[in-house]
N, C-alpha and C positions, 0 to 999 in steps of 0.2 A: 104231669106230661113229660115224656122224655125230651131231651134237648133237641134231637133231630126232628121230632114231630112238631115241637114248638116252632122251630125255625121254618119248617114247611108251611105251617099255618100263617105265620107272619108274612112270609114271602107272598103267599096267595093274597093276603089282604093289601099288599103294598106293591103288587107286581106291575100295575099300570100307573105311572105317575099321573096320568090324566084322570084319576079317580076323583080329584077335586074339579073345580070349574076352570082352573087355569091350565091350559094345555102345555105339553112338554115340547121342547126343542133340544134334544140331547145331541150334542156334537160328537164328532169322532174323537175317541180318547187318544191322547198323545203318549200314553205310557201303559204298558201291561202291568197289572197288579194282581197278585194272588191273594184274594180276600181271605182264604182259609188261613194263610200265614199271618195276615193282619189280625184276624180274630184270635189266633193262638198267642200272638204277642200281647194282645190286650188281656187275655185270660191270665197269662203269666204275671203281668204287671199288677193286675187288680185283684185276682183271686188268691186262694191259698193263705188267707189270713192277712193279706196286704191291705185290706179295707174291711169295714164291718159289713157293708153291702154295696153292690155295684151293678151297673148295667151298661151295655154299649150296643151300638147299632152301626152297621156299615152298609152304605148304598154304592152301587156301581152302575153307571149308565142309566140312572133314574130308577133302578130296581133295588129293593132290599136284598142284599146278598148274604149277610150274616148278622146274627144278633146273639147276645148272651147276657147272663146275669148270674149272680151268686150272693151268698150271704143273706143277711136279714135287713128288712126295712124297719121292722119293730122287734127288738129283742124281748120286750115285756109281753108281747102277744104272739110271739113266734110267727111273724108274718114274713114270708120270703120277699126278697127283692126281685123284681121282674123287669123286663124291658118296658113295661107300661107304668112302672112306679114313678109317680110325679113328686118333685120337690122343688124348692126355690132354686133356680139355676144361677142365682146371684148375678154377677156382672156379665155373664153370657147373654143376659137380657138386652144388653146394650146393642147387640147385633140386630135384634128385631126392631128396637126403637129407632135406630139409625135408618133402617130400610123404610120404616113407616114415615119418618119425617122427610126423607128424600123423595118418597113417592108423592106426598102431598105438596112438597116444594115444586116438583115438576108440574103437577096439576095446576099450581098457581102461576105457572109461567116464570118461575124463578130458578136460580141455580144455587149451588152451595156457596157462591161468592157474594150472595146478597146478605145485607145486614139483617139481624134479628130485631132491631130496635122498633120498627113500625108494628111488629107483631107481638110485642110484650104489652101486658095490660097497662092502662093509663096510670093506675096507682103505683105500679112498679117503676114506671118511668119518672113519675113526679119527683121523687127524691133521689134519683140515680146520679152517680158521678157521670160527667159527660163522656168519659172514656168508653162507656157501654154502648154508645151510639155507633161505634166502629166494629163491634163484634159481628162476625159472619156466621152463617149456618155451619160452614166447615170448621170454624174455630171451636164450636161446641162439640161436634161429632168427632173431630180429630184431636181434641185436647190441646189446642193451641190458643185458647182464649185468654190465658194469663190467670184464670181462676185458680189453678193449682198453685201458682206462685203466690197469689194473694192469700190463699188459705194457710199457707205455711210460713208466711212472713211473720217473724217474731213481733213486729209492731202491731199485729192484729191478734196476738195471743189473748189479751183480755176480753176480746169480743167473740171468741170462739163459741161460748155458750149460746150466742144469738144466731150463729151460723148453722143451718141444718138444711135438709133436703125438702122441707115443706115450704109452702107458699110464703109464709111470713119470714122464714129464714132466708129464702132466696131474695126477697124484697130488701132485707137488711143488707145482704151482701152487695147489692147494687149501689149502696152508698159508698162503697170502697172502689178505688181505681183499679182497672185491669188493663192488660195490654193485648189487644187483638193481634193475632199473628205471632204470638210469643213462641218460644221453643216448646217442644212437646213436654207436657207434664200432666200425667193422668190425674183426673179429678172426677169423682162421682157427680159433683154439682153440675158439670157440663150437661149431663143427660137429664138432670132434674129441670134445667132450663129448656131442654128440648121438649120435655113433657108439657111445658107451658106454651111454647110457640106453636106446637102442632094443632091444638084445637082452633086457634085463630085462623090458621091457613085452611083448615077444614071448613070452618064457618064461611070463609070467603069463596071457596070452590064448590061448596055444596050447601047453599043456603036453605034448601028444603029439608035437610036432615034434622034440623032443630038444635044444632050446636049453638050455645049462647055466644053473643058477640064477644064477650071476654069471660075468661074463667076467673075464679077467685079462690080463697082458701077453703071454701066449703063446696066447691063445684063437684059434680060427678066426674068419674074417671074417663073423660072423653078420649084420652089417648088409648086407654084399654079398649074402648069400643071400636076405635079406628083399627087398632091392631087385629082385633078379631074379625071385624066386618070386611076389611080390605085385604088382609093378608092370610089369616089362619083359616077362615071359612072357605075361601077359594082354593086353599091347599088341602081341603078335606080334613082339617083338624077340628075336633070338638072345642067348645068354649074353654078358653084358658084364662085364668085369673091369677091373683097374687095371694090367694088363700087356699088352704087345703080343703078339698071337697068334703072330707070327713075327718076331723081332727082325731077321732078315736082310733082310726086305722091308718092315718097318714104316716109316711116315713118320718122317722126322727133322725136327728144328727147326733153322732156319738164321738167320744174321745177314744181313738183307737187304742191308746195305752191303758184305758180304764173303761171299757164299755159297760161294765157292771154298774158304774155310777149312774147310769140312766141316760136317756137321750132328751134332746130339746127339739121342739117344733119351730122351725124358722119360717116366718111368714110376715108380710107387711100387714099386720092387723091393727085394729084400733085407729088412732089418729094417723099412724104411719101409712094406712091404706091410701091416704091422699096421694102418695108418691107412686102409686101403681099405674103402669109400670114406668120406670125411668132408668135409674142406675142399677136396679136389681128388681126382683120380685116375681117374675113369671114362674109359675109352677108347671114344669114340663118334664116329660119322661125322655129316656134315650130315643124311643121311637118317635115321639113328637119332634125332637130336635133334629133328627136326621131327615125326617120328612120335610121339615121347614127348610133345611139346607138344600135339599133336592129341588124344591119349588123355587127357592131364592135363586138358585144357579141356573136352572133349566126352564122354569115355567114362565108364565106371563103375569104373575102377581106384581112384579116390578118390571119396568122396561129395561132394555139394554143400556139406556142412558143412566138409569139409577145404578145398575150393576157396575157400570164403568166408573161412576163417581165413587162408589164404595171401594172398589178395588184399587183404582189409581191414586186415590187420596187417603186411603186407609181410614175410611169413615165406617165405624161399626166393626172394624177389625183392629187388632193390635199390630203396629208396624213391625217389620222384620228387624228393625234395630232393637226392639224389645223381645220379640219372639225369634231370636236368632237361630233357634233349632228348626225352623220351618224351611223346607226346600223352596227353591224358586217356583213361583206359580201357585203356591199354597196360601191360604188365608185362614185365620182362626181367631176365636175369642173365647177365653176361658172365664171361669168364675170361681170364687172361693171366699169363704167366710168362716171365721172361728169366734166362738163366744163361750166362755167358761170351759175352754179346752175342747169343746165339741165343734166339729167342722163339717162343711159340705164343699165338695170340689166338682167342677163340671168343665166340659169343653165341647164346642162344636166347630167343625173345620171342613174345608174342602181342599182337595189335593189334585195334582195332575193325574190323568187317567180316569177322569170323571168319577172320582172317589169322594164320598162324604163320610165323615166319622163323627159320632157323638159318644160321649161317655159321662156318667154321673156316679158319684160315690157319696155315701152319707157319713164319711169320716175322713180323717187325713189318709193319705196314701203312705204306706210304711216307708217307702224309699225317699219320700219327700220330693219326688220329681213332679214338675208341673204337669197337670193333666193333658194339656195340649202338646207338651213334649212327649208324653207317652203315646198320644195319637200319632204324632209325626214319626216316632221311632217304629211304631207298628206298621205304618204304611211303607216305611223304608225297608222293613224286613220282608215285605211282600213284593218289593219292586225288583 
């Protein structure tokens, strides 16, 4: 299909934000943005051999404005990368998990300033250091829990093999002291704890759903169910999980410097599926991500209060002190993972002018530029 025809078809499918069950309330844009220039900037940064495969999508005023893709999702099977190609969006998953936890927090009559302690399973609390009693929801989602400092403390080096993102690893970490309200230090573990807290709040706010009173190491992925039932389905998104729908055709991740060495399928499979979703894991396409961002910003899948918590407290977004390339009024969260030289990079973001941008690539970006910095530069080029 020619690119112009493909864009027309995608726009038709995404023309009305209310195609999901959450209605839109698209405000007046504060900035005029030429989305054609934004798209051209993304093509320049991602195409022409700068990645193995890539896709992007741009929405304006709740409507899909531009999309594009190039390169290969699978070199071994000559499968093109498209705007619908799904892969593990890595840490960009945190934006979704934050919105989910804050949504159920509000439903429970709580705020981000409430402590997580009462909502952690009894066996986790039983051997925990007393400092964990002070941790708040905002400390997890805003990376101010002190967990990052605890994990990198040389005194804990010998215990690192026992620290991981699964239930038993989290339980062990709770035997170590942490500092609620610490300075910002990014740690995947914060969102692994968010995955544990969410099902308890869901159980309390919707007892008829069948969520167990407490989850354990072998529990079903209740956070995954919540994300799909309460966020993605109302946004018109098909079921999203942490596994490739078909490993034989799924996008692989490559080493841009040596793509002929073959690709790897990144997913939370086997025992690691327990962590789905938390610090990473959701398999989404550029189209999925931009649709999510449109509904998060303009729809009713979360309340204005939840949006305000996210934006004002940098919950589910990276702070501007870290993403200094973002203009005022923009928010973003990227993702990236490298193993054996093979990489995936992603970003979803919102900008002034009612612009949302998503991008994914299944290799490093040749320039080494952060994917969210590429998105910000693209929007700047069209402003």
